[in-house]
Backbone as numpy.savetxt, mean C-alpha at the origin, in Angstrom:
# Nx Ny Nz CAx CAy CAz Cx Cy Cz
-23.28 -24.28 23.61 -22.74 -24.37 22.26 -21.75 -23.23 22.05
-20.59 -23.55 21.46 -19.58 -22.54 21.21 -19.71 -22.04 19.77
-19.74 -20.74 19.61 -19.86 -20.12 18.30 -18.51 -19.57 17.88
-18.06 -19.94 16.69 -16.80 -19.44 16.14 -17.12 -18.47 15.00
-16.60 -17.25 15.09 -16.86 -16.22 14.10 -15.54 -15.82 13.45
-15.53 -15.78 12.12 -14.35 -15.32 11.39 -14.55 -13.91 10.89
-13.57 -13.04 11.11 -13.64 -11.65 10.63 -12.73 -11.51 9.42
-13.30 -11.15 8.30 -12.51 -10.94 7.08 -12.87 -9.59 6.48
-12.04 -9.13 5.56 -12.32 -7.86 4.88 -11.04 -7.21 4.41
-11.18 -6.23 3.56 -10.04 -5.52 3.03 -9.40 -4.60 4.05
-8.28 -4.01 3.66 -7.57 -3.10 4.55 -8.47 -1.90 4.89
-8.48 -1.53 6.17 -9.27 -0.39 6.61 -10.76 -0.65 6.70
-11.17 -1.93 6.64 -12.61 -2.24 6.65 -13.20 -2.36 8.05
-12.35 -2.31 9.09 -12.86 -2.34 10.45 -12.70 -3.66 11.17
-11.86 -4.56 10.67 -11.67 -5.86 11.32 -11.16 -5.71 12.75
-10.14 -4.86 12.93 -9.56 -4.68 14.26 -10.57 -4.08 15.23
-11.34 -3.10 14.77 -12.35 -2.48 15.63 -13.41 -3.50 16.04
-13.82 -4.34 15.08 -14.81 -5.38 15.40 -14.24 -6.38 16.40
-12.97 -6.77 16.21 -12.34 -7.72 17.13 -12.24 -7.13 18.54
-11.91 -5.85 18.63 -11.83 -5.19 19.93 -13.19 -5.19 20.63
-14.25 -5.00 19.86 -15.59 -5.01 20.45 -15.96 -6.41 20.93
-15.63 -7.43 20.15 -15.87 -8.81 20.60 -15.12 -9.08 21.90
-13.85 -8.63 21.97 -13.06 -8.84 23.18 -13.67 -8.11 24.37
-14.16 -6.91 24.13 -14.79 -6.13 25.22 -16.02 -6.86 25.77
-16.71 -7.58 24.89 -17.90 -8.31 25.30 -17.59 -9.68 25.90
-16.30 -10.00 25.98 -15.91 -11.24 26.65 -15.51 -12.37 25.74
-15.49 -12.16 24.44 -15.12 -13.23 23.51 -13.59 -13.39 23.48
-13.16 -14.59 23.20 -11.74 -14.86 22.99 -11.39 -14.54 21.54
-10.42 -13.67 21.34 -10.04 -13.25 20.00 -8.68 -13.86 19.64
-8.62 -14.55 18.52 -7.37 -15.10 18.00 -7.00 -14.29 16.75
-5.96 -13.50 16.86 -5.52 -12.63 15.75 -4.53 -13.39 14.89
-5.02 -14.03 13.83 -4.15 -14.84 12.98 -3.15 -13.98 12.21
-3.51 -12.72 11.95 -2.58 -11.82 11.27 -1.35 -11.58 12.14
-1.58 -11.32 13.42 -0.47 -11.10 14.35 0.37 -12.37 14.50
-0.29 -13.52 14.53 0.44 -14.79 14.65 1.33 -15.00 13.43
0.77 -14.73 12.23 1.56 -14.91 11.00 2.76 -13.98 10.98
2.57 -12.73 11.42 3.68 -11.78 11.46 4.77 -12.26 12.42
4.35 -12.80 13.56 5.33 -13.29 14.54 6.10 -14.49 13.99
5.40 -15.39 13.32 6.04 -16.60 12.81 7.00 -16.32 11.66
6.67 -15.33 10.84 7.47 -15.08 9.64 8.36 -13.85 9.76
8.34 -13.19 10.91 9.22 -12.04 11.12 10.65 -12.50 11.40
11.52 -11.53 11.61 12.92 -11.84 11.87 13.04 -12.75 13.09
13.67 -13.93 12.91 13.82 -14.88 13.99 12.58 -15.68 14.30
11.54 -15.59 13.48 10.29 -16.30 13.72 10.43 -17.80 13.56
9.51 -18.52 14.20 9.58 -19.98 14.20 9.42 -20.59 12.82
8.77 -19.86 11.89 8.55 -20.41 10.56 9.73 -20.20 9.61
10.68 -19.36 10.01 11.77 -19.01 9.11 12.62 -20.22 8.70
12.97 -21.13 9.61 13.73 -22.31 9.16 13.02 -23.10 8.07
11.71 -23.24 8.20 10.96 -23.94 7.17 10.97 -23.20 5.84
10.90 -21.88 5.92 10.96 -21.08 4.69 12.33 -21.25 4.03
13.37 -21.25 4.85 14.72 -21.43 4.30 14.87 -22.80 3.65
14.28 -23.83 4.27 14.36 -25.16 3.66 13.58 -25.19 2.35
12.45 -24.48 2.32 11.65 -24.43 1.10 12.46 -23.84 -0.05
13.22 -22.82 0.26 14.04 -22.20 -0.76 15.38 -22.91 -0.95
15.58 -23.98 -0.22 16.76 -24.83 -0.38 18.06 -24.05 -0.34
18.19 -23.20 0.66 19.41 -22.41 0.79 20.40 -23.14 1.68
21.67 -23.16 1.28 22.72 -23.77 2.09 23.94 -22.86 2.08
24.61 -22.77 3.20 25.79 -21.93 3.31 27.04 -22.79 3.28
27.90 -22.55 2.31 29.12 -23.33 2.14 30.29 -22.36 2.02
31.24 -22.46 2.96 32.43 -21.62 2.89 32.13 -20.14 2.90
31.09 -19.74 3.64 30.74 -18.34 3.73 29.93 -17.83 2.56
29.64 -18.69 1.58 28.85 -18.29 0.42 27.48 -18.95 0.49
26.45 -18.21 0.11 25.09 -18.77 0.09 24.83 -19.37 -1.28
24.50 -20.65 -1.30 24.24 -21.36 -2.54 22.76 -21.69 -2.62
22.13 -21.42 -3.73 20.73 -21.77 -3.95 20.69 -22.95 -4.91
20.14 -24.07 -4.48 20.16 -25.28 -5.28 19.17 -25.19 -6.43
19.25 -26.15 -7.33 18.37 -26.15 -8.49 16.92 -26.38 -8.12
16.66 -26.84 -6.89 15.29 -27.09 -6.46 14.64 -25.88 -5.81
15.33 -24.74 -5.85 14.78 -23.54 -5.22 13.45 -23.14 -5.84
12.63 -22.50 -5.03 11.33 -22.02 -5.48 11.40 -20.51 -5.66
10.99 -20.02 -6.80 10.93 -18.58 -7.05 9.49 -18.12 -6.88
9.30 -17.16 -6.00 7.96 -16.66 -5.72 7.86 -15.23 -6.22
6.86 -14.94 -7.03 6.67 -13.59 -7.53 5.20 -13.38 -7.86
4.80 -12.12 -7.89 3.47 -11.75 -8.37 3.61 -11.45 -9.86
2.95 -12.21 -10.69 3.10 -12.04 -12.12 2.33 -10.85 -12.67
2.78 -10.35 -13.80 2.02 -9.34 -14.53 2.14 -7.92 -14.02
3.12 -7.63 -13.15 3.26 -6.26 -12.65 4.14 -5.45 -13.60
3.71 -4.24 -13.89 4.50 -3.32 -14.70 4.59 -1.98 -13.98
5.51 -1.14 -14.41 5.83 0.06 -13.66 5.00 1.26 -14.11
4.59 2.05 -13.14 4.00 3.35 -13.41 5.10 4.29 -13.86
4.82 5.14 -14.82 5.80 6.11 -15.29 5.26 7.53 -15.06
6.18 8.47 -14.97 5.76 9.86 -14.81 5.16 10.38 -16.10
4.31 11.39 -15.95 3.68 12.02 -17.09 3.18 13.39 -16.69
2.39 14.03 -17.54 1.90 15.37 -17.22 1.10 15.43 -15.92
0.49 14.30 -15.52 -0.37 14.30 -14.34 0.22 13.53 -13.17
1.40 12.92 -13.31 1.94 12.03 -12.28 3.39 12.35 -12.01
3.74 12.45 -10.71 5.11 12.64 -10.25 5.44 11.51 -9.27
6.55 10.82 -9.47 6.96 9.73 -8.59 7.87 10.28 -7.50
7.52 10.00 -6.23 8.17 10.66 -5.10 8.96 9.73 -4.19
8.66 8.43 -4.16 9.20 7.54 -3.13 10.70 7.32 -3.25
11.34 7.16 -2.10 12.77 6.85 -2.07 13.13 6.30 -0.69
14.15 5.43 -0.65 14.74 4.98 0.60 16.11 4.42 0.29
16.80 3.87 1.30 18.17 3.39 1.12 18.23 1.98 0.53
17.08 1.32 0.35 17.07 -0.09 -0.06 16.56 -0.30 -1.48
15.57 0.48 -1.88 14.92 0.24 -3.17 15.04 1.48 -4.04
15.67 1.36 -5.22 15.76 2.52 -6.12 14.39 2.93 -6.61
14.30 4.17 -7.03 13.01 4.69 -7.49 12.44 3.85 -8.63
13.31 3.28 -9.45 12.83 2.51 -10.59 12.18 1.19 -10.20
12.28 0.80 -8.91 11.80 -0.51 -8.49 10.57 -0.47 -7.60
10.01 0.70 -7.34 8.98 0.77 -6.30 7.61 1.21 -6.80
7.41 1.25 -8.10 6.13 1.73 -8.64 5.46 0.69 -9.53
5.59 -0.59 -9.19 5.00 -1.65 -9.99 3.59 -1.96 -9.49
2.72 -2.35 -10.43 1.33 -2.62 -10.08 0.68 -3.42 -11.20
-0.51 -3.92 -10.90 -1.29 -4.60 -11.93 -1.76 -3.58 -12.97
-2.15 -4.09 -14.13 -2.64 -3.19 -15.18 -3.85 -2.42 -14.71
-4.73 -3.07 -13.96 -5.94 -2.39 -13.48 -5.60 -1.27 -12.50
-4.63 -1.52 -11.62 -4.22 -0.50 -10.66 -3.57 0.68 -11.37
-2.70 0.41 -12.33 -2.05 1.49 -13.07 -3.08 2.35 -13.80
-4.06 1.70 -14.43 -5.09 2.45 -15.15 -5.90 3.31 -14.20
-6.20 2.79 -13.01 -6.98 3.54 -12.04 -6.20 4.75 -11.52
-4.90 4.58 -11.24 -4.08 5.69 -10.75 -3.99 6.78 -11.81
-3.81 6.38 -13.07 -3.75 7.38 -14.15 -5.08 8.11 -14.29
-6.19 7.37 -14.16 -7.51 8.01 -14.26 -7.71 8.99 -13.12
-7.27 8.62 -11.92 -7.36 9.54 -10.78 -6.54 10.80 -11.04
-5.30 10.62 -11.48 -4.42 11.77 -11.73 -5.00 12.69 -12.80
-5.52 12.10 -13.87 -6.10 12.91 -14.94 -7.33 13.67 -14.45
-8.15 13.03 -13.62 -9.34 13.70 -13.08 -8.96 14.86 -12.18
-7.94 14.67 -11.34 -7.50 15.76 -10.47 -6.91 16.90 -11.27
-6.24 16.60 -12.37 -5.68 17.65 -13.22 -6.80 18.47 -13.86
-7.84 17.80 -14.36 -8.99 18.50 -14.93 -9.64 19.40 -13.88
-9.79 18.86 -12.67 -10.38 19.64 -11.58 -9.54 20.86 -11.26
-8.21 20.69 -11.20 -7.33 21.82 -10.90 -7.41 22.90 -11.98
-7.47 22.47 -13.23 -7.58 23.45 -14.33 -8.91 24.19 -14.26
-9.97 23.48 -13.90 -11.28 24.12 -13.77 -11.26 25.17 -12.66
-10.68 24.82 -11.51 -10.62 25.77 -10.40 -9.77 26.98 -10.78
-8.66 26.75 -11.50 -7.78 27.85 -11.87 -8.46 28.84 -12.80
-9.45 28.37 -13.57 -10.15 29.24 -14.51 -11.23 30.08 -13.85
-11.57 29.76 -12.61 -12.60 30.51 -11.89 -12.05 31.85 -11.42
-12.91 32.84 -11.24 -12.47 34.09 -10.61 -11.87 33.79 -9.24
-10.91 34.56 -8.84 -10.18 34.30 -7.61 -11.09 34.17 -6.40
-12.16 34.96 -6.35 -13.03 34.92 -5.18 -13.98 33.73 -5.19
-13.97 32.94 -6.28 -14.83 31.76 -6.36 -14.06 30.44 -6.26
-12.75 30.53 -6.20 -11.96 29.30 -6.15 -12.02 28.67 -4.76
-12.09 27.34 -4.70 -12.04 26.68 -3.39 -10.71 26.94 -2.70
-10.72 26.92 -1.39 -9.48 27.11 -0.64 -8.68 25.81 -0.63
-7.41 25.93 -0.32 -6.58 24.75 -0.18 -5.83 24.40 -1.46
-5.11 23.30 -1.40 -4.25 22.86 -2.48 -5.03 22.05 -3.51
-4.81 22.36 -4.77 -5.44 21.60 -5.86 -4.38 21.37 -6.94
-3.51 20.38 -6.74 -2.37 20.19 -7.64 -2.77 19.64 -9.00
-2.07 20.07 -10.04 -2.28 19.53 -11.38 -1.51 18.23 -11.59
-0.60 17.93 -10.68 0.22 16.71 -10.78 0.05 15.91 -9.49
-0.30 14.63 -9.62 -0.50 13.76 -8.47 0.84 13.15 -8.07
1.24 13.37 -6.81 2.46 12.76 -6.30 2.18 11.35 -5.80
2.92 10.37 -6.32 2.77 8.97 -5.92 4.01 8.57 -5.15
3.84 8.10 -3.93 4.96 7.76 -3.07 5.46 6.35 -3.33
4.68 5.32 -2.98 5.09 3.93 -3.16 3.95 3.10 -3.71
4.31 2.06 -4.48 3.32 1.08 -4.96 3.81 -0.31 -4.56
4.35 -1.09 -5.49 4.90 -2.41 -5.18 6.24 -2.60 -5.87
6.98 -3.61 -5.42 8.26 -3.95 -6.03 8.03 -4.76 -7.31
9.06 -4.90 -8.16 8.86 -5.56 -9.46 8.26 -6.96 -9.38
8.63 -7.72 -8.35 8.08 -9.07 -8.18 7.04 -9.11 -7.06
6.61 -7.95 -6.57 5.72 -7.94 -5.42 6.50 -8.26 -4.15
5.80 -8.69 -3.12 6.43 -9.05 -1.86 6.62 -7.87 -0.94
7.19 -8.16 0.23 7.33 -7.16 1.29 8.52 -6.25 1.04
8.31 -4.95 1.16 9.41 -3.99 1.03 10.47 -4.25 2.10
10.03 -4.54 3.32 10.91 -4.56 4.48 11.21 -6.00 4.91
12.11 -6.69 4.21 12.42 -8.08 4.56 13.13 -8.19 5.90
13.86 -7.14 6.31 14.58 -7.18 7.56 13.72 -6.94 8.78
12.50 -6.49 8.58 11.60 -6.26 9.70 11.96 -5.08 10.57
12.70 -4.11 10.01 13.17 -2.99 10.84 12.40 -1.70 10.60
11.55 -1.66 9.57 10.77 -0.45 9.33 9.60 -0.39 10.29
9.32 0.82 10.77 8.14 0.97 11.63 6.86 0.72 10.83
6.85 1.15 9.56 5.72 0.89 8.67 6.25 0.07 7.49
6.15 -1.25 7.51 6.83 -2.07 6.51 6.07 -2.27 5.20
5.06 -1.47 4.93 4.31 -1.59 3.67 3.70 -2.98 3.51
3.07 -3.46 4.56 2.50 -4.81 4.51 1.49 -4.97 3.39
0.77 -3.90 3.06 -0.30 -4.01 2.07 0.18 -3.78 0.64
1.48 -3.58 0.46 1.99 -3.26 -0.88 2.59 -4.47 -1.58
2.16 -5.66 -1.22 2.84 -6.87 -1.68 2.32 -7.42 -3.00
1.17 -6.99 -3.47 0.55 -7.66 -4.61 0.28 -6.76 -5.81
0.80 -5.55 -5.80 0.60 -4.67 -6.94 -0.76 -4.00 -6.99
-1.45 -3.96 -5.87 -2.79 -3.37 -5.84 -2.89 -2.21 -4.85
-1.75 -1.61 -4.50 -1.72 -0.53 -3.51 -0.88 0.64 -4.01
-1.21 1.83 -3.51 -0.41 3.01 -3.79 -0.60 4.01 -2.67
0.49 4.69 -2.31 0.41 5.82 -1.38 0.55 7.09 -2.19
-0.35 8.04 -1.96 -0.32 9.27 -2.75 -0.20 10.48 -1.84
0.33 11.54 -2.41 0.70 12.74 -1.67 -0.53 13.60 -1.38
-1.22 13.22 -0.30 -2.30 14.05 0.25 -1.96 14.23 1.72
-1.59 15.43 2.11 -0.92 15.66 3.38 -1.90 15.90 4.52
-1.35 15.86 5.73 -2.18 16.06 6.92 -2.59 17.52 7.10
-1.94 18.44 6.40 -2.26 19.86 6.53 -3.71 20.12 6.12
-4.43 20.97 6.85 -5.83 21.28 6.47 -5.97 21.80 5.05
-4.89 22.34 4.48 -4.96 22.83 3.10 -5.24 21.70 2.11
-5.06 20.45 2.54 -5.32 19.30 1.68 -6.66 18.62 1.97
-7.48 19.22 2.83 -8.75 18.58 3.18 -9.65 18.40 1.97
-9.80 19.45 1.15 -10.65 19.35 -0.04 -10.07 18.37 -1.05
-8.74 18.35 -1.17 -8.10 17.39 -2.07 -8.39 15.97 -1.61
-8.33 15.73 -0.31 -8.61 14.39 0.22 -10.04 13.97 -0.11
-10.99 14.89 0.04 -12.38 14.57 -0.28 -12.53 14.22 -1.76
-11.82 14.96 -2.61 -11.90 14.68 -4.05 -11.32 13.31 -4.37
-10.19 12.97 -3.75 -9.58 11.66 -3.99 -10.51 10.55 -3.52
-11.09 10.68 -2.34 -12.03 9.68 -1.85 -13.15 9.48 -2.87
-13.74 10.57 -3.34 -14.88 10.48 -4.25 -14.49 9.83 -5.58
-13.40 10.29 -6.18 -12.99 9.78 -7.49 -12.57 8.32 -7.39
-11.76 7.99 -6.38 -11.23 6.63 -6.28 -12.34 5.61 -6.00
-13.29 6.00 -5.17 -14.40 5.08 -4.90 -15.28 4.90 -6.12
-15.45 5.94 -6.93 -16.21 5.79 -8.17 -15.48 4.87 -9.15
-14.16 4.87 -9.08 -13.38 3.98 -9.94 -13.46 2.52 -9.47
-13.92 2.32 -8.24 -14.07 0.97 -7.71 -13.05 0.58 -6.68
-12.24 1.54 -6.20 -11.21 1.23 -5.23 -11.60 1.61 -3.80
-10.66 1.35 -2.88 -10.84 1.67 -1.47 -9.73 2.63 -1.03
-10.06 3.51 -0.09 -9.10 4.49 0.42 -8.92 4.29 1.92
-7.67 4.22 2.36 -7.36 4.21 3.79 -6.71 5.54 4.13
-7.28 6.25 5.09 -6.79 7.58 5.44 -5.59 7.46 6.38
-4.38 7.67 5.85 -3.16 7.66 6.64 -2.52 9.05 6.69
-3.34 10.08 6.53 -2.80 11.43 6.48 -2.14 11.83 7.79
-2.80 11.58 8.91 -2.25 12.03 10.18 -1.00 11.27 10.56
-1.00 9.95 10.35 0.15 9.13 10.76 1.30 9.21 9.77
0.98 9.22 8.46 2.02 9.04 7.45 2.04 10.10 6.37
1.13 11.08 6.46 1.12 12.21 5.53 0.77 11.79 4.10
-0.07 10.77 3.96 -0.54 10.36 2.64 -1.85 9.61 2.75
-2.49 9.39 1.60 -3.63 8.48 1.53 -3.15 7.18 0.90
-3.67 6.07 1.43 -3.32 4.75 0.92 -4.48 4.25 0.06
-4.19 3.90 -1.19 -5.23 3.46 -2.13 -5.10 1.97 -2.39
-6.23 1.27 -2.45 -6.30 -0.15 -2.80 -7.23 -0.30 -3.98
-6.87 -1.22 -4.90 -7.73 -1.44 -6.04 -7.75 -2.93 -6.38
C-alpha cells in the first residue's frame, strides 16, 4: 500500500526540514512550492496562460489591456504610518517608500502594539541605575523595513531579487530592524515573546538578512 503524506504549515514551521527527513528515509518528495515557482517565474510554462487570463495583446509596440482583463488584488490593505514608536526604513529602486508598508488592519494593530511595548520596555530600562540596565540595544523606536504593496502581490515581478519577498504578498508580513549583531540578542528575545503573545509567528532572518520576519 502506498501512503501519501501532505506537509502544510506557516512560514518557518519546519516543512522543508520534515521533507528532507522523509527524503533521507527513502520517500519520494514532490515540492509543489518549487514547481509553482518554476511555472510562474520568468519564462515559466504557466506565463502564457497568465497572459491570456489578463487578456494582454501587443499592437504596434503598445500593450493593450482589453475590457475583459482581470484585476487581482488583496482587498482591505492600508498603510502603516510613522509615529513616536515606529520608523519606516525600506527602500529600493522599484517601489517608493509610500507603497511598501501596506497590511491588514489586524497586522497594523499588532505591529503598533509591538512597537509601543518595546518603547515602554526601553523607557523602563533607561530609568534603571546604569549598573542594573540590560546590555545591548533597546530602541524606543521600532524600525520597519518592508510589509506589503498597496494591492498585495509579489514585490519582485521580474524574478531578479535574491530574496523576492515571497511571504509579503497578502498584507500579513513585516520585516523589522533586529540585527545580527549580538547587541540585539536581548531585543530579539523581547520581540519573540511580545509577538507570540499577540498571536503572531516570528521567522529569524537575522543572520541572513539582518532582520526578523513577522507573520500575523
